[in-house]
C-alpha positions, 0 to 999 in steps of 0.5 A: 414482906407479907402479912399473916392472918394474925396481923403479924408481918412475915419478913422471911420464911423458908423450911428452916427459918421464919422471921416475923415482926415479933419472932425469929424462929430457927430449927431449934429455937425461937427468939423474941424480936424485942430481945434482939438488939443487933444482928450481923454475919459472923464467919466461922473459920475452919482449921486447915492444920490437918490437911497442911500436915498431910501435905507436908508429911506426904511430901517428905515421904515422897523423898523416900523410895520405900514410902513414895506411894503412901506419900503421894496418897497423903499429899493428894488427900491433903490437897483434896481436903484443903479444897473441901473444907469450907468456912461456915457463916452464922447469923450472930444475934446480940441479946440482953444475955450476950451474943449467940450464933443462932443459925449456921450455914456454908452459904453466905448469901443465904445467911445474908438474906436472913440477916437482912430480914432480921434487920428489917424486922428490927427497924419495923419494930421501932 
């Protein structure tokens, strides 16, 4: 927590996010802290239907002699996609106009840092 020259307390700042006692600034939007009533982490679960279908189709194709190579490729591709697809995490804020995901990242610890700073700013506001 640091104080700026304008007397505004900054709780967190990096290249994408700034949290002060009166504002929450992301890449594309600025929120007034007085309008934010609560904040929490929200997990955005990514669909894994496509990779599972690739694995099933690839497994079935490996049973046929004529499509064994293509089946193996689809099977490996499906397994690789299962490991590559990661859930995302969002800073979800509640305002008088409803809830919104204000910032999204695949790094849960980074989102937790922003949420903690926003909670500090809400407490500081009183």
